mmJSON file of the N, C-alpha and C atoms, coordinates in Angstrom:
{"data_MODEL":{"atom_site":{
"group_PDB":["ATOM","ATOM","ATOM","ATOM","ATOM","ATOM","ATOM","ATOM","ATOM","ATOM","ATOM","ATOM","ATOM","ATOM","ATOM","ATOM","ATOM","ATOM","ATOM","ATOM","ATOM","ATOM","ATOM","ATOM","ATOM","ATOM","ATOM","ATOM","ATOM","ATOM","ATOM","ATOM","ATOM","ATOM","ATOM","ATOM","ATOM","ATOM","ATOM","ATOM","ATOM","ATOM","ATOM","ATOM","ATOM","ATOM","ATOM","ATOM","ATOM","ATOM","ATOM","ATOM","ATOM","ATOM","ATOM","ATOM","ATOM","ATOM","ATOM","ATOM","ATOM","ATOM","ATOM","ATOM","ATOM","ATOM","ATOM","ATOM","ATOM","ATOM","ATOM","ATOM","ATOM","ATOM","ATOM","ATOM","ATOM","ATOM","ATOM","ATOM","ATOM","ATOM","ATOM","ATOM","ATOM","ATOM","ATOM","ATOM","ATOM","ATOM","ATOM","ATOM","ATOM","ATOM","ATOM","ATOM","ATOM","ATOM","ATOM","ATOM","ATOM","ATOM","ATOM","ATOM","ATOM","ATOM","ATOM","ATOM","ATOM","ATOM","ATOM","ATOM","ATOM","ATOM","ATOM","ATOM","ATOM","ATOM","ATOM","ATOM","ATOM","ATOM","ATOM","ATOM","ATOM","ATOM","ATOM","ATOM","ATOM","ATOM","ATOM","ATOM","ATOM","ATOM","ATOM","ATOM","ATOM","ATOM","ATOM","ATOM","ATOM","ATOM","ATOM","ATOM","ATOM","ATOM","ATOM","ATOM","ATOM","ATOM","ATOM","ATOM","ATOM","ATOM","ATOM","ATOM","ATOM","ATOM","ATOM","ATOM","ATOM","ATOM","ATOM","ATOM","ATOM","ATOM","ATOM","ATOM","ATOM","ATOM","ATOM","ATOM","ATOM","ATOM","ATOM","ATOM","ATOM","ATOM","ATOM","ATOM","ATOM","ATOM","ATOM","ATOM","ATOM","ATOM","ATOM","ATOM","ATOM","ATOM","ATOM","ATOM","ATOM","ATOM","ATOM","ATOM","ATOM","ATOM","ATOM","ATOM","ATOM","ATOM","ATOM","ATOM","ATOM","ATOM","ATOM","ATOM","ATOM","ATOM","ATOM","ATOM","ATOM","ATOM","ATOM","ATOM","ATOM","ATOM","ATOM","ATOM","ATOM","ATOM"],
"id":[1,2,3,4,5,6,7,8,9,10,11,12,13,14,15,16,17,18,19,20,21,22,23,24,25,26,27,28,29,30,31,32,33,34,35,36,37,38,39,40,41,42,43,44,45,46,47,48,49,50,51,52,53,54,55,56,57,58,59,60,61,62,63,64,65,66,67,68,69,70,71,72,73,74,75,76,77,78,79,80,81,82,83,84,85,86,87,88,89,90,91,92,93,94,95,96,97,98,99,100,101,102,103,104,105,106,107,108,109,110,111,112,113,114,115,116,117,118,119,120,121,122,123,124,125,126,127,128,129,130,131,132,133,134,135,136,137,138,139,140,141,142,143,144,145,146,147,148,149,150,151,152,153,154,155,156,157,158,159,160,161,162,163,164,165,166,167,168,169,170,171,172,173,174,175,176,177,178,179,180,181,182,183,184,185,186,187,188,189,190,191,192,193,194,195,196,197,198,199,200,201,202,203,204,205,206,207,208,209,210,211,212,213,214,215,216,217,218,219,220,221,222],
"type_symbol":["N","C","C","N","C","C","N","C","C","N","C","C","N","C","C","N","C","C","N","C","C","N","C","C","N","C","C","N","C","C","N","C","C","N","C","C","N","C","C","N","C","C","N","C","C","N","C","C","N","C","C","N","C","C","N","C","C","N","C","C","N","C","C","N","C","C","N","C","C","N","C","C","N","C","C","N","C","C","N","C","C","N","C","C","N","C","C","N","C","C","N","C","C","N","C","C","N","C","C","N","C","C","N","C","C","N","C","C","N","C","C","N","C","C","N","C","C","N","C","C","N","C","C","N","C","C","N","C","C","N","C","C","N","C","C","N","C","C","N","C","C","N","C","C","N","C","C","N","C","C","N","C","C","N","C","C","N","C","C","N","C","C","N","C","C","N","C","C","N","C","C","N","C","C","N","C","C","N","C","C","N","C","C","N","C","C","N","C","C","N","C","C","N","C","C","N","C","C","N","C","C","N","C","C","N","C","C","N","C","C","N","C","C","N","C","C","N","C","C","N","C","C"],
"label_atom_id":["N","CA","C","N","CA","C","N","CA","C","N","CA","C","N","CA","C","N","CA","C","N","CA","C","N","CA","C","N","CA","C","N","CA","C","N","CA","C","N","CA","C","N","CA","C","N","CA","C","N","CA","C","N","CA","C","N","CA","C","N","CA","C","N","CA","C","N","CA","C","N","CA","C","N","CA","C","N","CA","C","N","CA","C","N","CA","C","N","CA","C","N","CA","C","N","CA","C","N","CA","C","N","CA","C","N","CA","C","N","CA","C","N","CA","C","N","CA","C","N","CA","C","N","CA","C","N","CA","C","N","CA","C","N","CA","C","N","CA","C","N","CA","C","N","CA","C","N","CA","C","N","CA","C","N","CA","C","N","CA","C","N","CA","C","N","CA","C","N","CA","C","N","CA","C","N","CA","C","N","CA","C","N","CA","C","N","CA","C","N","CA","C","N","CA","C","N","CA","C","N","CA","C","N","CA","C","N","CA","C","N","CA","C","N","CA","C","N","CA","C","N","CA","C","N","CA","C","N","CA","C","N","CA","C","N","CA","C","N","CA","C","N","CA","C","N","CA","C","N","CA","C","N","CA","C","N","CA","C"],
"label_alt_id":[null,null,null,null,null,null,null,null,null,null,null,null,null,null,null,null,null,null,null,null,null,null,null,null,null,null,null,null,null,null,null,null,null,null,null,null,null,null,null,null,null,null,null,null,null,null,null,null,null,null,null,null,null,null,null,null,null,null,null,null,null,null,null,null,null,null,null,null,null,null,null,null,null,null,null,null,null,null,null,null,null,null,null,null,null,null,null,null,null,null,null,null,null,null,null,null,null,null,null,null,null,null,null,null,null,null,null,null,null,null,null,null,null,null,null,null,null,null,null,null,null,null,null,null,null,null,null,null,null,null,null,null,null,null,null,null,null,null,null,null,null,null,null,null,null,null,null,null,null,null,null,null,null,null,null,null,null,null,null,null,null,null,null,null,null,null,null,null,null,null,null,null,null,null,null,null,null,null,null,null,null,null,null,null,null,null,null,null,null,null,null,null,null,null,null,null,null,null,null,null,null,null,null,null,null,null,null,null,null,null,null,null,null,null,null,null,null,null,null,null,null,null],
"label_comp_id":["MET","MET","MET","GLY","GLY","GLY","SER","SER","SER","LYS","LYS","LYS","VAL","VAL","VAL","LYS","LYS","LYS","LEU","LEU","LEU","GLU","GLU","GLU","GLY","GLY","GLY","VAL","VAL","VAL","MET","MET","MET","GLU","GLU","GLU","LEU","LEU","LEU","ARG","ARG","ARG","GLU","GLU","GLU","ALA","ALA","ALA","ILE","ILE","ILE","ALA","ALA","ALA","ARG","ARG","ARG","ILE","ILE","ILE","GLU","GLU","GLU","ALA","ALA","ALA","MET","MET","MET","SER","SER","SER","GLU","GLU","GLU","GLY","GLY","GLY","MET","MET","MET","LYS","LYS","LYS","ALA","ALA","ALA","GLY","GLY","GLY","GLU","GLU","GLU","VAL","VAL","VAL","LYS","LYS","LYS","LEU","LEU","LEU","ALA","ALA","ALA","ASP","ASP","ASP","ASP","ASP","ASP","LYS","LYS","LYS","GLU","GLU","GLU","THR","THR","THR","LEU","LEU","LEU","VAL","VAL","VAL","LEU","LEU","LEU","HIS","HIS","HIS","PRO","PRO","PRO","ALA","ALA","ALA","ARG","ARG","ARG","VAL","VAL","VAL","VAL","VAL","VAL","ALA","ALA","ALA","VAL","VAL","VAL","GLU","GLU","GLU","PHE","PHE","PHE","LYS","LYS","LYS","ALA","ALA","ALA","GLY","GLY","GLY","GLN","GLN","GLN","LYS","LYS","LYS","LYS","LYS","LYS","ASP","ASP","ASP","LYS","LYS","LYS","GLU","GLU","GLU","LYS","LYS","LYS","ILE","ILE","ILE","SER","SER","SER","LEU","LEU","LEU","GLU","GLU","GLU","ILE","ILE","ILE","SER","SER","SER","TRP","TRP","TRP","LYS","LYS","LYS","ILE","ILE","ILE","VAL","VAL","VAL","PRO","PRO","PRO"],
"label_asym_id":["A","A","A","A","A","A","A","A","A","A","A","A","A","A","A","A","A","A","A","A","A","A","A","A","A","A","A","A","A","A","A","A","A","A","A","A","A","A","A","A","A","A","A","A","A","A","A","A","A","A","A","A","A","A","A","A","A","A","A","A","A","A","A","A","A","A","A","A","A","A","A","A","A","A","A","A","A","A","A","A","A","A","A","A","A","A","A","A","A","A","A","A","A","A","A","A","A","A","A","A","A","A","A","A","A","A","A","A","A","A","A","A","A","A","A","A","A","A","A","A","A","A","A","A","A","A","A","A","A","A","A","A","A","A","A","A","A","A","A","A","A","A","A","A","A","A","A","A","A","A","A","A","A","A","A","A","A","A","A","A","A","A","A","A","A","A","A","A","A","A","A","A","A","A","A","A","A","A","A","A","A","A","A","A","A","A","A","A","A","A","A","A","A","A","A","A","A","A","A","A","A","A","A","A","A","A","A","A","A","A","A","A","A","A","A","A","A","A","A","A","A","A"],
"label_entity_id":["1","1","1","1","1","1","1","1","1","1","1","1","1","1","1","1","1","1","1","1","1","1","1","1","1","1","1","1","1","1","1","1","1","1","1","1","1","1","1","1","1","1","1","1","1","1","1","1","1","1","1","1","1","1","1","1","1","1","1","1","1","1","1","1","1","1","1","1","1","1","1","1","1","1","1","1","1","1","1","1","1","1","1","1","1","1","1","1","1","1","1","1","1","1","1","1","1","1","1","1","1","1","1","1","1","1","1","1","1","1","1","1","1","1","1","1","1","1","1","1","1","1","1","1","1","1","1","1","1","1","1","1","1","1","1","1","1","1","1","1","1","1","1","1","1","1","1","1","1","1","1","1","1","1","1","1","1","1","1","1","1","1","1","1","1","1","1","1","1","1","1","1","1","1","1","1","1","1","1","1","1","1","1","1","1","1","1","1","1","1","1","1","1","1","1","1","1","1","1","1","1","1","1","1","1","1","1","1","1","1","1","1","1","1","1","1","1","1","1","1","1","1"],
"label_seq_id":[1,1,1,2,2,2,3,3,3,4,4,4,5,5,5,6,6,6,7,7,7,8,8,8,9,9,9,10,10,10,11,11,11,12,12,12,13,13,13,14,14,14,15,15,15,16,16,16,17,17,17,18,18,18,19,19,19,20,20,20,21,21,21,22,22,22,23,23,23,24,24,24,25,25,25,26,26,26,27,27,27,28,28,28,29,29,29,30,30,30,31,31,31,32,32,32,33,33,33,34,34,34,35,35,35,36,36,36,37,37,37,38,38,38,39,39,39,40,40,40,41,41,41,42,42,42,43,43,43,44,44,44,45,45,45,46,46,46,47,47,47,48,48,48,49,49,49,50,50,50,51,51,51,52,52,52,53,53,53,54,54,54,55,55,55,56,56,56,57,57,57,58,58,58,59,59,59,60,60,60,61,61,61,62,62,62,63,63,63,64,64,64,65,65,65,66,66,66,67,67,67,68,68,68,69,69,69,70,70,70,71,71,71,72,72,72,73,73,73,74,74,74],
"pdbx_PDB_ins_code":[null,null,null,null,null,null,null,null,null,null,null,null,null,null,null,null,null,null,null,null,null,null,null,null,null,null,null,null,null,null,null,null,null,null,null,null,null,null,null,null,null,null,null,null,null,null,null,null,null,null,null,null,null,null,null,null,null,null,null,null,null,null,null,null,null,null,null,null,null,null,null,null,null,null,null,null,null,null,null,null,null,null,null,null,null,null,null,null,null,null,null,null,null,null,null,null,null,null,null,null,null,null,null,null,null,null,null,null,null,null,null,null,null,null,null,null,null,null,null,null,null,null,null,null,null,null,null,null,null,null,null,null,null,null,null,null,null,null,null,null,null,null,null,null,null,null,null,null,null,null,null,null,null,null,null,null,null,null,null,null,null,null,null,null,null,null,null,null,null,null,null,null,null,null,null,null,null,null,null,null,null,null,null,null,null,null,null,null,null,null,null,null,null,null,null,null,null,null,null,null,null,null,null,null,null,null,null,null,null,null,null,null,null,null,null,null,null,null,null,null,null,null],
"Cartn_x":[113.652,114.282,113.965,115.723,115.49,115.307,114.915,114.584,115.88,115.784,117.269,116.361,117.512,117.097,118.385,118.476,119.678,119.544,121.0,120.63,121.962,121.773,122.921,122.85,123.603,124.128,124.677,124.504,125.526,125.121,125.916,125.707,126.644,126.502,127.138,128.074,129.352,130.195,129.511,128.988,128.44,127.295,126.567,125.167,125.202,126.251,126.876,127.413,128.128,128.684,127.51,126.516,125.366,124.298,124.856,124.166,124.622,125.899,126.819,126.81,126.84,126.362,125.25,124.255,122.676,123.04,123.518,123.842,124.569,125.687,126.523,125.509,124.738,123.962,122.823,122.16,121.474,121.999,123.255,123.825,124.032,124.643,124.934,123.499,122.167,120.811,120.167,120.936,120.817,119.654,119.231,117.998,119.114,119.096,119.208,117.874,117.774,116.553,116.676,116.445,117.102,115.984,115.572,114.756,114.927,114.644,114.406,112.99,113.098,111.653,110.234,111.036,109.676,110.13,110.726,111.09,111.874,111.371,111.978,112.385,113.636,114.194,114.398,114.187,114.549,115.732,116.915,117.786,117.965,118.645,118.915,120.332,121.423,122.944,123.147,123.763,124.447,125.463,125.593,126.852,128.277,127.969,129.606,129.167,130.217,129.898,131.225,131.002,132.373,132.126,133.46,133.469,134.714,134.391,135.139,135.237,136.632,137.112,137.691,137.224,138.272,138.586,139.962,139.908,140.775,140.501,141.346,141.563,142.045,142.715,143.19,142.458,142.936,143.117,143.822,144.292,143.491,142.166,140.897,139.739,140.277,139.046,139.176,139.281,139.248,137.872,137.946,136.609,136.743,135.912,136.205,134.879,135.155,133.88,133.892,132.664,132.58,131.262,131.657,130.87,130.765,129.414,129.355,128.12,128.341,127.357,127.61,126.034,125.96,125.084,125.287,124.396,122.843,121.708,120.78,120.371,120.312,120.412,119.255,118.392,116.798,116.57],
"Cartn_y":[91.014,92.061,93.021,93.624,94.657,95.937,97.105,98.043,99.313,100.064,100.774,102.613,103.101,104.896,105.354,106.246,106.842,108.551,108.843,110.466,110.72,111.435,112.154,113.395,114.123,115.461,116.232,117.616,119.042,119.763,120.138,120.636,121.337,122.599,123.265,122.277,122.43,121.331,121.274,122.617,122.645,122.149,121.716,120.861,119.344,119.126,117.839,117.38,117.986,117.676,117.938,118.662,118.525,117.192,116.48,115.417,114.289,114.214,113.367,113.275,114.786,114.406,114.163,114.229,113.683,112.257,111.674,110.295,109.652,110.441,109.842,110.018,111.084,110.839,110.195,109.881,108.578,107.389,106.934,105.724,105.837,106.49,107.092,106.587,107.188,106.758,105.246,104.678,103.595,103.466,104.687,104.417,105.8,105.383,106.029,106.176,107.17,107.529,108.214,107.598,108.185,108.024,109.009,109.21,109.561,109.208,110.049,110.356,110.385,110.575,109.665,108.623,107.458,106.551,106.9,105.491,106.185,105.777,106.073,104.899,105.159,103.704,104.052,103.026,103.386,102.257,102.297,101.67,101.254,100.349,100.129,99.495,100.382,99.886,98.444,97.591,96.463,97.336,96.531,97.363,97.024,95.726,95.782,95.973,96.532,96.864,96.775,96.474,96.427,97.785,98.77,99.448,99.497,100.251,100.225,101.706,102.639,104.028,103.779,104.816,104.664,106.43,106.592,108.009,107.928,109.05,108.538,110.161,110.282,111.624,111.623,112.586,112.869,113.915,114.305,115.399,116.809,116.403,117.545,116.972,116.418,115.527,114.61,114.823,114.324,113.311,112.365,111.843,111.055,110.658,109.732,109.08,107.967,106.884,106.195,106.088,105.143,104.956,103.15,102.182,101.733,101.534,101.063,99.916,98.609,97.509,96.918,95.937,95.154,94.351,93.263,92.085,92.245,92.1,92.048,91.126,91.392,90.678,90.676,89.575,89.521,89.295],
"Cartn_z":[67.051,66.666,67.688,67.98,69.207,68.635,69.88,69.691,69.127,68.403,68.423,68.501,68.901,68.546,68.276,67.138,66.534,66.383,67.137,67.305,66.54,65.446,64.772,64.263,64.218,63.429,64.03,63.629,63.955,64.839,66.234,67.244,67.692,68.356,69.208,70.41,70.403,70.949,72.57,73.355,74.395,74.459,73.527,73.866,73.333,72.607,72.873,74.129,75.115,76.05,77.25,76.985,77.961,77.548,76.248,76.004,76.664,76.851,77.464,78.66,79.399,80.93,81.069,80.624,80.821,80.81,79.941,79.757,81.037,81.011,82.341,83.818,84.038,85.194,84.983,83.827,83.911,84.096,83.557,84.17,85.769,86.186,87.578,88.278,88.138,88.508,87.984,87.22,87.095,85.742,84.736,84.218,83.052,81.57,80.444,79.723,79.352,78.206,77.098,75.891,74.798,73.977,72.954,72.067,70.711,69.665,68.603,67.878,66.783,66.184,66.381,66.374,66.048,67.559,68.246,69.758,70.798,71.867,73.486,73.937,74.444,74.999,76.414,77.394,78.473,78.91,79.01,79.565,80.995,81.216,82.71,82.745,82.557,82.916,83.901,84.072,84.595,85.699,86.485,87.471,86.555,85.991,85.084,83.619,82.902,81.584,80.728,79.004,78.282,77.958,77.926,77.238,76.393,75.398,73.949,73.634,73.727,73.338,72.32,71.152,69.985,69.617,69.062,68.71,67.193,66.492,64.991,64.921,63.798,63.327,61.869,61.334,59.632,59.572,58.657,57.974,58.259,58.107,58.526,59.097,59.855,60.988,61.867,63.313,64.295,64.625,65.655,66.084,67.105,68.459,69.252,69.28,69.556,69.758,71.039,71.672,72.89,72.636,73.173,73.149,74.549,74.694,76.458,76.341,76.75,76.434,77.508,77.877,79.172,79.006,79.824,79.624,80.583,79.944,81.037,81.981,83.226,84.182,85.005,84.843,84.92,86.689],
"occupancy":[1.0,1.0,1.0,1.0,1.0,1.0,1.0,1.0,1.0,1.0,1.0,1.0,1.0,1.0,1.0,1.0,1.0,1.0,1.0,1.0,1.0,1.0,1.0,1.0,1.0,1.0,1.0,1.0,1.0,1.0,1.0,1.0,1.0,1.0,1.0,1.0,1.0,1.0,1.0,1.0,1.0,1.0,1.0,1.0,1.0,1.0,1.0,1.0,1.0,1.0,1.0,1.0,1.0,1.0,1.0,1.0,1.0,1.0,1.0,1.0,1.0,1.0,1.0,1.0,1.0,1.0,1.0,1.0,1.0,1.0,1.0,1.0,1.0,1.0,1.0,1.0,1.0,1.0,1.0,1.0,1.0,1.0,1.0,1.0,1.0,1.0,1.0,1.0,1.0,1.0,1.0,1.0,1.0,1.0,1.0,1.0,1.0,1.0,1.0,1.0,1.0,1.0,1.0,1.0,1.0,1.0,1.0,1.0,1.0,1.0,1.0,1.0,1.0,1.0,1.0,1.0,1.0,1.0,1.0,1.0,1.0,1.0,1.0,1.0,1.0,1.0,1.0,1.0,1.0,1.0,1.0,1.0,1.0,1.0,1.0,1.0,1.0,1.0,1.0,1.0,1.0,1.0,1.0,1.0,1.0,1.0,1.0,1.0,1.0,1.0,1.0,1.0,1.0,1.0,1.0,1.0,1.0,1.0,1.0,1.0,1.0,1.0,1.0,1.0,1.0,1.0,1.0,1.0,1.0,1.0,1.0,1.0,1.0,1.0,1.0,1.0,1.0,1.0,1.0,1.0,1.0,1.0,1.0,1.0,1.0,1.0,1.0,1.0,1.0,1.0,1.0,1.0,1.0,1.0,1.0,1.0,1.0,1.0,1.0,1.0,1.0,1.0,1.0,1.0,1.0,1.0,1.0,1.0,1.0,1.0,1.0,1.0,1.0,1.0,1.0,1.0,1.0,1.0,1.0,1.0,1.0,1.0],
"B_iso_or_equiv":[0.0,0.0,0.0,0.0,0.0,0.0,0.0,0.0,0.0,0.0,0.0,0.0,0.0,0.0,0.0,0.0,0.0,0.0,0.0,0.0,0.0,0.0,0.0,0.0,0.0,0.0,0.0,0.0,0.0,0.0,0.0,0.0,0.0,0.0,0.0,0.0,0.0,0.0,0.0,0.0,0.0,0.0,0.0,0.0,0.0,0.0,0.0,0.0,0.0,0.0,0.0,0.0,0.0,0.0,0.0,0.0,0.0,0.0,0.0,0.0,0.0,0.0,0.0,0.0,0.0,0.0,0.0,0.0,0.0,0.0,0.0,0.0,0.0,0.0,0.0,0.0,0.0,0.0,0.0,0.0,0.0,0.0,0.0,0.0,0.0,0.0,0.0,0.0,0.0,0.0,0.0,0.0,0.0,0.0,0.0,0.0,0.0,0.0,0.0,0.0,0.0,0.0,0.0,0.0,0.0,0.0,0.0,0.0,0.0,0.0,0.0,0.0,0.0,0.0,0.0,0.0,0.0,0.0,0.0,0.0,0.0,0.0,0.0,0.0,0.0,0.0,0.0,0.0,0.0,0.0,0.0,0.0,0.0,0.0,0.0,0.0,0.0,0.0,0.0,0.0,0.0,0.0,0.0,0.0,0.0,0.0,0.0,0.0,0.0,0.0,0.0,0.0,0.0,0.0,0.0,0.0,0.0,0.0,0.0,0.0,0.0,0.0,0.0,0.0,0.0,0.0,0.0,0.0,0.0,0.0,0.0,0.0,0.0,0.0,0.0,0.0,0.0,0.0,0.0,0.0,0.0,0.0,0.0,0.0,0.0,0.0,0.0,0.0,0.0,0.0,0.0,0.0,0.0,0.0,0.0,0.0,0.0,0.0,0.0,0.0,0.0,0.0,0.0,0.0,0.0,0.0,0.0,0.0,0.0,0.0,0.0,0.0,0.0,0.0,0.0,0.0,0.0,0.0,0.0,0.0,0.0,0.0],
"pdbx_formal_charge":[null,null,null,null,null,null,null,null,null,null,null,null,null,null,null,null,null,null,null,null,null,null,null,null,null,null,null,null,null,null,null,null,null,null,null,null,null,null,null,null,null,null,null,null,null,null,null,null,null,null,null,null,null,null,null,null,null,null,null,null,null,null,null,null,null,null,null,null,null,null,null,null,null,null,null,null,null,null,null,null,null,null,null,null,null,null,null,null,null,null,null,null,null,null,null,null,null,null,null,null,null,null,null,null,null,null,null,null,null,null,null,null,null,null,null,null,null,null,null,null,null,null,null,null,null,null,null,null,null,null,null,null,null,null,null,null,null,null,null,null,null,null,null,null,null,null,null,null,null,null,null,null,null,null,null,null,null,null,null,null,null,null,null,null,null,null,null,null,null,null,null,null,null,null,null,null,null,null,null,null,null,null,null,null,null,null,null,null,null,null,null,null,null,null,null,null,null,null,null,null,null,null,null,null,null,null,null,null,null,null,null,null,null,null,null,null,null,null,null,null,null,null],
"auth_seq_id":[1,1,1,2,2,2,3,3,3,4,4,4,5,5,5,6,6,6,7,7,7,8,8,8,9,9,9,10,10,10,11,11,11,12,12,12,13,13,13,14,14,14,15,15,15,16,16,16,17,17,17,18,18,18,19,19,19,20,20,20,21,21,21,22,22,22,23,23,23,24,24,24,25,25,25,26,26,26,27,27,27,28,28,28,29,29,29,30,30,30,31,31,31,32,32,32,33,33,33,34,34,34,35,35,35,36,36,36,37,37,37,38,38,38,39,39,39,40,40,40,41,41,41,42,42,42,43,43,43,44,44,44,45,45,45,46,46,46,47,47,47,48,48,48,49,49,49,50,50,50,51,51,51,52,52,52,53,53,53,54,54,54,55,55,55,56,56,56,57,57,57,58,58,58,59,59,59,60,60,60,61,61,61,62,62,62,63,63,63,64,64,64,65,65,65,66,66,66,67,67,67,68,68,68,69,69,69,70,70,70,71,71,71,72,72,72,73,73,73,74,74,74],
"auth_comp_id":["MET","MET","MET","GLY","GLY","GLY","SER","SER","SER","LYS","LYS","LYS","VAL","VAL","VAL","LYS","LYS","LYS","LEU","LEU","LEU","GLU","GLU","GLU","GLY","GLY","GLY","VAL","VAL","VAL","MET","MET","MET","GLU","GLU","GLU","LEU","LEU","LEU","ARG","ARG","ARG","GLU","GLU","GLU","ALA","ALA","ALA","ILE","ILE","ILE","ALA","ALA","ALA","ARG","ARG","ARG","ILE","ILE","ILE","GLU","GLU","GLU","ALA","ALA","ALA","MET","MET","MET","SER","SER","SER","GLU","GLU","GLU","GLY","GLY","GLY","MET","MET","MET","LYS","LYS","LYS","ALA","ALA","ALA","GLY","GLY","GLY","GLU","GLU","GLU","VAL","VAL","VAL","LYS","LYS","LYS","LEU","LEU","LEU","ALA","ALA","ALA","ASP","ASP","ASP","ASP","ASP","ASP","LYS","LYS","LYS","GLU","GLU","GLU","THR","THR","THR","LEU","LEU","LEU","VAL","VAL","VAL","LEU","LEU","LEU","HIS","HIS","HIS","PRO","PRO","PRO","ALA","ALA","ALA","ARG","ARG","ARG","VAL","VAL","VAL","VAL","VAL","VAL","ALA","ALA","ALA","VAL","VAL","VAL","GLU","GLU","GLU","PHE","PHE","PHE","LYS","LYS","LYS","ALA","ALA","ALA","GLY","GLY","GLY","GLN","GLN","GLN","LYS","LYS","LYS","LYS","LYS","LYS","ASP","ASP","ASP","LYS","LYS","LYS","GLU","GLU","GLU","LYS","LYS","LYS","ILE","ILE","ILE","SER","SER","SER","LEU","LEU","LEU","GLU","GLU","GLU","ILE","ILE","ILE","SER","SER","SER","TRP","TRP","TRP","LYS","LYS","LYS","ILE","ILE","ILE","VAL","VAL","VAL","PRO","PRO","PRO"],
"auth_asym_id":["A","A","A","A","A","A","A","A","A","A","A","A","A","A","A","A","A","A","A","A","A","A","A","A","A","A","A","A","A","A","A","A","A","A","A","A","A","A","A","A","A","A","A","A","A","A","A","A","A","A","A","A","A","A","A","A","A","A","A","A","A","A","A","A","A","A","A","A","A","A","A","A","A","A","A","A","A","A","A","A","A","A","A","A","A","A","A","A","A","A","A","A","A","A","A","A","A","A","A","A","A","A","A","A","A","A","A","A","A","A","A","A","A","A","A","A","A","A","A","A","A","A","A","A","A","A","A","A","A","A","A","A","A","A","A","A","A","A","A","A","A","A","A","A","A","A","A","A","A","A","A","A","A","A","A","A","A","A","A","A","A","A","A","A","A","A","A","A","A","A","A","A","A","A","A","A","A","A","A","A","A","A","A","A","A","A","A","A","A","A","A","A","A","A","A","A","A","A","A","A","A","A","A","A","A","A","A","A","A","A","A","A","A","A","A","A","A","A","A","A","A","A"],
"auth_atom_id":["N","CA","C","N","CA","C","N","CA","C","N","CA","C","N","CA","C","N","CA","C","N","CA","C","N","CA","C","N","CA","C","N","CA","C","N","CA","C","N","CA","C","N","CA","C","N","CA","C","N","CA","C","N","CA","C","N","CA","C","N","CA","C","N","CA","C","N","CA","C","N","CA","C","N","CA","C","N","CA","C","N","CA","C","N","CA","C","N","CA","C","N","CA","C","N","CA","C","N","CA","C","N","CA","C","N","CA","C","N","CA","C","N","CA","C","N","CA","C","N","CA","C","N","CA","C","N","CA","C","N","CA","C","N","CA","C","N","CA","C","N","CA","C","N","CA","C","N","CA","C","N","CA","C","N","CA","C","N","CA","C","N","CA","C","N","CA","C","N","CA","C","N","CA","C","N","CA","C","N","CA","C","N","CA","C","N","CA","C","N","CA","C","N","CA","C","N","CA","C","N","CA","C","N","CA","C","N","CA","C","N","CA","C","N","CA","C","N","CA","C","N","CA","C","N","CA","C","N","CA","C","N","CA","C","N","CA","C","N","CA","C","N","CA","C","N","CA","C","N","CA","C","N","CA","C","N","CA","C"],
"pdbx_PDB_model_num":[1,1,1,1,1,1,1,1,1,1,1,1,1,1,1,1,1,1,1,1,1,1,1,1,1,1,1,1,1,1,1,1,1,1,1,1,1,1,1,1,1,1,1,1,1,1,1,1,1,1,1,1,1,1,1,1,1,1,1,1,1,1,1,1,1,1,1,1,1,1,1,1,1,1,1,1,1,1,1,1,1,1,1,1,1,1,1,1,1,1,1,1,1,1,1,1,1,1,1,1,1,1,1,1,1,1,1,1,1,1,1,1,1,1,1,1,1,1,1,1,1,1,1,1,1,1,1,1,1,1,1,1,1,1,1,1,1,1,1,1,1,1,1,1,1,1,1,1,1,1,1,1,1,1,1,1,1,1,1,1,1,1,1,1,1,1,1,1,1,1,1,1,1,1,1,1,1,1,1,1,1,1,1,1,1,1,1,1,1,1,1,1,1,1,1,1,1,1,1,1,1,1,1,1,1,1,1,1,1,1,1,1,1,1,1,1,1,1,1,1,1,1]
}}}
């Protein structure tokens, strides 16, 4: 079974942006570190990634989802 880290909660938009920017910088550098209360993961993005963007809008809620995945190359 693989390892997972889950980060969720309510925060100021500027904090969410800072976290997204930190992940972006990590991806550019080839190493993304994510941690929760139980575990820390260090991911190494491949040169080619699969990307899925989703956006939704309801009467009282809007959201954006982004998923980026890749195959581990030995």
